[in-house]
VOTOR-494124 format. One record per residue (C-alpha): residue number from 1; chain; x, y, z. Coordinates in steps of 0.5 Angstrom, whole numbers. Layout:
N
   num   chaine      xx      yy      zz
   NUM        A       X       Y       Z
...
This chain:
91
   num   chaine      xx      yy      zz
     1        A     183     239     238
     2        A     190     240     241
     3        A     195     240     236
     4        A     200     238     242
     5        A     196     232     245
     6        A     200     226     242
     7        A     207     229     244
     8        A     211     226     249
     9        A     214     229     256
    10        A     221     230     252
    11        A     218     233     245
    12        A     213     238     250
    13        A     220     240     254
    14        A     224     241     248
    15        A     218     245     245
    16        A     218     250     251
    17        A     225     251     252
    18        A     225     253     244
    19        A     220     258     246
    20        A     224     260     253
    21        A     231     260     250
    22        A     229     265     245
    23        A     229     271     251
    24        A     233     268     255
    25        A     240     264     257
    26        A     240     257     257
    27        A     240     255     265
    28        A     234     260     266
    29        A     231     258     260
    30        A     232     251     262
    31        A     229     252     268
    32        A     223     256     266
    33        A     222     250     260
    34        A     222     245     266
    35        A     217     249     270
    36        A     212     250     265
    37        A     212     243     263
    38        A     210     241     270
    39        A     204     245     270
    40        A     202     242     263
    41        A     203     235     267
    42        A     198     238     272
    43        A     193     240     267
    44        A     194     234     263
    45        A     192     230     269
    46        A     187     234     271
    47        A     183     233     264
    48        A     185     226     265
    49        A     181     225     272
    50        A     175     230     269
    51        A     175     224     263
    52        A     175     218     269
    53        A     182     216     265
    54        A     186     213     270
    55        A     191     209     265
    56        A     192     216     262
    57        A     194     219     269
    58        A     199     213     270
    59        A     202     213     263
    60        A     203     221     265
    61        A     205     220     271
    62        A     210     215     269
    63        A     213     219     264
    64        A     214     225     268
    65        A     217     221     273
    66        A     222     218     268
    67        A     224     225     265
    68        A     224     228     272
    69        A     229     223     274
    70        A     234     224     268
    71        A     234     231     269
    72        A     236     230     277
    73        A     241     225     275
    74        A     244     229     269
    75        A     241     236     268
    76        A     247     238     264
    77        A     246     233     258
    78        A     239     233     258
    79        A     239     241     258
    80        A     246     241     253
    81        A     242     237     248
    82        A     236     241     248
    83        A     241     247     247
    84        A     244     243     241
    85        A     238     241     238
    86        A     235     249     239
    87        A     243     251     236
    88        A     241     247     230
    89        A     234     250     229
    90        A     237     257     230
    91        A     242     256     225
Protein backbone atom coordinates (compact mmCIF):
# COMPACT_ATOMS: atom_id res chain seq x y z
CA UNK A 1 0.00 0.00 0.00
CA UNK A 2 1.24 3.51 -0.86
CA UNK A 3 2.29 5.37 2.28
CA UNK A 4 1.41 8.70 0.62
CA UNK A 5 -2.04 7.74 -0.66
CA UNK A 6 -3.98 9.90 1.81
CA UNK A 7 -1.85 13.04 1.56
CA UNK A 8 -3.37 16.21 0.16
CA UNK A 9 -1.91 17.72 -2.99
CA UNK A 10 -0.33 20.57 -1.03
CA UNK A 11 1.31 17.99 1.24
CA UNK A 12 2.55 16.15 -1.85
CA UNK A 13 3.86 19.43 -3.32
CA UNK A 14 5.66 20.13 -0.05
CA UNK A 15 7.23 16.66 -0.06
CA UNK A 16 8.35 17.06 -3.68
CA UNK A 17 9.69 20.56 -2.97
CA UNK A 18 11.76 19.28 -0.07
CA UNK A 19 13.22 16.54 -2.30
CA UNK A 20 14.03 18.86 -5.22
CA UNK A 21 15.25 21.65 -2.98
CA UNK A 22 18.07 19.46 -1.65
CA UNK A 23 19.83 19.79 -5.00
CA UNK A 24 18.52 23.05 -6.48
CA UNK A 25 17.75 26.66 -5.69
CA UNK A 26 14.23 27.71 -4.61
CA UNK A 27 12.86 28.79 -8.01
CA UNK A 28 13.86 25.71 -9.96
CA UNK A 29 13.03 23.45 -6.99
CA UNK A 30 9.52 24.89 -6.94
CA UNK A 31 9.05 24.53 -10.71
CA UNK A 32 10.32 20.95 -10.66
CA UNK A 33 8.14 20.09 -7.65
CA UNK A 34 5.04 21.50 -9.33
CA UNK A 35 5.84 19.61 -12.54
CA UNK A 36 6.23 16.39 -10.53
CA UNK A 37 2.94 17.11 -8.79
CA UNK A 38 1.21 17.52 -12.14
CA UNK A 39 2.51 14.16 -13.35
CA UNK A 40 1.47 12.48 -10.11
CA UNK A 41 -2.03 13.98 -10.43
CA UNK A 42 -2.31 12.51 -13.93
CA UNK A 43 -1.20 9.13 -12.59
CA UNK A 44 -3.67 9.31 -9.68
CA UNK A 45 -6.51 10.18 -12.03
CA UNK A 46 -5.56 7.27 -14.27
CA UNK A 47 -5.60 4.88 -11.32
CA UNK A 48 -9.01 6.18 -10.22
CA UNK A 49 -10.31 5.83 -13.78
CA UNK A 50 -9.15 2.21 -13.85
CA UNK A 51 -11.33 1.66 -10.76
CA UNK A 52 -14.24 3.63 -12.29
CA UNK A 53 -14.00 5.92 -9.26
CA UNK A 54 -15.53 9.15 -10.57
CA UNK A 55 -15.83 10.70 -7.10
CA UNK A 56 -12.07 10.42 -6.56
CA UNK A 57 -11.38 11.85 -10.01
CA UNK A 58 -13.62 14.84 -9.28
CA UNK A 59 -11.96 15.40 -5.91
CA UNK A 60 -8.45 15.26 -7.37
CA UNK A 61 -9.35 17.62 -10.23
CA UNK A 62 -11.04 20.05 -7.83
CA UNK A 63 -8.09 20.05 -5.41
CA UNK A 64 -5.56 20.42 -8.24
CA UNK A 65 -7.56 23.29 -9.75
CA UNK A 66 -7.65 25.11 -6.42
CA UNK A 67 -3.94 24.59 -5.86
CA UNK A 68 -3.08 25.68 -9.40
CA UNK A 69 -5.10 28.87 -8.98
CA UNK A 70 -3.41 29.66 -5.68
CA UNK A 71 0.00 29.11 -7.26
CA UNK A 72 -0.84 31.24 -10.30
CA UNK A 73 -2.27 34.04 -8.19
CA UNK A 74 0.42 34.11 -5.55
CA UNK A 75 3.28 31.94 -6.74
CA UNK A 76 5.71 33.80 -4.50
CA UNK A 77 3.69 33.30 -1.32
CA UNK A 78 3.28 29.56 -1.90
CA UNK A 79 6.95 29.21 -2.80
CA UNK A 80 7.99 31.33 0.19
CA UNK A 81 5.88 29.22 2.53
CA UNK A 82 7.41 26.01 1.20
CA UNK A 83 10.90 27.51 1.47
CA UNK A 84 10.29 28.59 5.08
CA UNK A 85 9.09 25.11 5.97
CA UNK A 86 12.05 23.58 4.14
CA UNK A 87 14.47 25.81 6.03
CA UNK A 88 12.88 24.95 9.38
CA UNK A 89 13.27 21.22 8.63
CA UNK A 90 16.90 21.49 7.48
CA UNK A 91 18.13 23.52 10.46
